[in-house]
C-alpha positions in Angstrom: -0.1 0.0 0.1 1.3 3.4 -1.3 2.1 6.6 1.0 -1.3 8.5 0.2 -1.1 11.9 1.8 -1.7 14.4 -1.4 -1.1 11.7 -4.0 2.5 11.4 -3.4 3.5 9.4 -6.0 2.4 11.9 -8.6 4.2 14.6 -7.2 7.6 13.3 -6.3 9.4 15.2 -8.8 7.8 18.5 -8.2 8.7 17.9 -4.5 12.3 17.7 -5.0 13.1 21.3 -4.3 10.7 21.2 -1.3 12.7 18.2 0.2 15.6 20.7 0.5 13.7 23.0 2.9 13.2 22.5 6.8 12.7 18.7 6.5 15.2 17.9 4.3 17.9 20.0 6.3 16.8 18.2 9.5 17.5 14.7 7.8 20.6 16.0 6.8 21.4 17.1 10.4 20.2 13.7 11.6 22.2 11.8 9.3 25.8 13.8 8.6 25.9 15.3 12.0 24.5 12.9 14.5 25.2 10.1 12.7 21.8 8.2 12.8 19.8 6.8 9.9 16.3 8.4 9.1 13.5 6.1 8.3 10.1 7.7 6.2 7.3 7.0 8.2 3.4 7.4 8.2 1.3 10.1 9.5 -1.9 10.2 11.2 -4.3 12.4 8.8 -7.9 12.9 10.8 -7.5 9.7 12.9 -6.6 7.5 9.9 -3.0 6.3 9.1 -1.6 7.5 5.6 -0.5 4.0 4.9 -4.2 3.6 3.9 -4.8 0.4 5.8 -7.8 0.8 7.8 -6.7 -1.1 10.5 -3.5 0.0 11.0 -2.2 -1.0 14.5 -0.2 1.9 14.6 -1.7 4.9 13.0 1.3 7.7 12.2 3.9 5.7 14.0 5.4 3.3 11.7 7.9 3.3 8.8 6.6 3.4 5.1 7.0 -0.5 3.5 8.1 0.9 0.3 10.2 4.0 1.0 14.0 3.7 1.2 16.0 4.5 4.6 18.2 7.6 4.5 21.4 6.0 5.9 23.8 7.5 8.7 26.7 9.7 7.1 24.4 10.7 4.2 25.3 14.5 3.6 23.2 17.3 3.0 22.5 17.0 -0.8 22.2 13.1 -0.8 19.5 13.3 2.6 17.5 16.1 0.8 17.2 14.2 -2.5 16.4 11.1 -0.9 13.9 12.5 1.5 12.4 14.5 -1.4 11.2 11.0 -2.7 8.5 10.5 0.4 7.5 14.5 0.9 5.0 14.3 3.9 6.5 11.5 5.5 7.2 11.9 9.1 11.0 10.9 10.5 11.6 8.0 12.5 15.0 6.7 14.0 15.7 3.4 13.9 16.4 1.9 17.6 19.1 -0.5 18.2 22.0 1.0 16.0 23.7 3.9 17.4 21.4 4.0 20.5 19.1 2.3 22.4 16.0 3.9 24.3 15.0 3.8 28.0 11.2 5.0 28.1 9.6 6.5 31.3 6.7 8.8 32.3 7.6 12.3 31.3 7.2 13.5 34.8 9.4 10.9 36.1 11.8 11.5 33.0 12.0 15.2 33.9 12.7 15.0 37.5 15.4 12.0 37.1 17.1 14.4 34.4 17.4 17.0 37.1 19.0 14.6 39.6 21.3 13.1 36.7 22.5 16.3 35.7 23.3 17.4 39.4 25.4 14.2 39.9 27.3 15.1 36.5 26.5 11.8 35.0 27.2 11.4 31.0 23.8 11.9 29.4 22.7 11.2 25.9 19.9 13.2 24.0 16.4 13.2 25.7 13.0 13.6 23.7 9.7 13.9 25.0 6.3 12.8 23.2 2.9 14.1 23.4 1.7 10.9 24.8 3.6 11.9 28.0 6.6 9.8 27.8 10.2 10.6 28.2 12.8 9.0 26.1 16.7 8.6 27.3 19.3 7.7 24.5 21.7 5.4 25.8 24.3 2.5 24.2 22.9 0.1 22.0 22.1 -3.4 24.0 20.1 -1.9 26.8 16.9 -3.3 26.1 18.6 -7.0 26.0 20.1 -6.3 28.9 17.6 -4.4 31.2 16.1 -7.7 32.9 19.5 -8.4 34.2 20.4 -4.8 34.9 17.2 -4.4 37.3 18.1 -7.7 38.9 21.6 -6.8 39.8 20.3 -3.5 41.2 17.6 -4.9 43.1 14.8 -3.4 41.2 13.6 -6.4 39.5 10.5 -7.0 42.0 9.5 -3.4 41.8 6.6 -2.3 39.8 8.2 0.4 37.5 6.5 2.2 34.8 10.1 1.9 32.9 11.1 -0.1 29.5 13.6 -0.3 26.9 13.2 -0.2 23.3 16.1 -1.8 21.2 16.5 -3.4 17.5 13.6 -3.4 15.5 12.0 -0.5 17.2 11.4 3.0 15.7 10.7 6.5 17.5 9.1 9.3 16.1 11.9 12.2 15.9 11.6 15.7 16.7 9.9 17.9 15.6 7.5 15.3 13.6 4.0 14.7 14.6 3.3 11.3 16.6 0.3 9.6 15.3 -1.7 12.9 15.0 -1.1 13.9 18.8 1.2 16.6 18.4 4.9 17.2 17.8 7.9 15.1 19.5 10.5 17.6 21.3 13.9 17.7 22.8 13.9 17.8 26.1 18.0 17.5 26.1 19.1 18.0 22.4 21.9 15.6 20.6 25.4 17.3 21.2 28.4 16.0 19.3 30.2 14.3 22.3 26.8 11.9 22.9 25.0 11.7 19.8 26.8 8.9 18.4 28.0 7.5 21.5 25.6 7.9 24.4 26.0 6.7 27.7 25.7 3.0 29.0 22.0 2.3 30.5 23.6 1.4 33.8 24.8 4.7 34.3 21.3 6.1 34.1 19.2 3.2 35.2 19.5 3.4 39.0 18.3 7.0 38.9 15.7 6.4 37.0 14.5 3.3 38.6 14.5 5.3 42.1 12.3 8.3 40.6 10.2 5.9 39.0 9.5 3.6 42.2 9.0 7.2 44.2 6.6 8.1 41.4 
């Protein structure tokens, strides 16, 4: 099923120049500056997913099957030209390559971030979603290691609103809309020293688990 917003397939050629605007620039920043691949994703329009599937399980929050990924390292021209092939698509970041994600309630994430910064711990990017979640970027492998890490820290039996996203998952990249609910935003934007090499999950997990438990 093709991407259906505004008859995209028929407008590709005329959209290439627009792809070099704000969206093309943002994609180029993600791929060239931060070293992340970007995947064209569906959008939610009036409650329906632009993929055209009436029973889409994740409206406006999944990759477009026919669209090609813009690889990490792509320069400005290559990224903009590639993105122009899918005008109107949302930007998704594949998890499990350059980073995994620790996902907690936004209120918990904000409180934990203050603690972590006061402790002087290394931090990667942190995004917040319109659904009330905070997403901490950590080194790849966190999703697979989370149960063991929680066990060793003594939090394995606690009822924590904390999960890890790993290989195979995608997150919506700021400033794109998430499922028609509003934009994803940076709570702590990426920086050159942490974007491509975020901290190990174990450095953040104790504080996140503690604040989750208190919340």
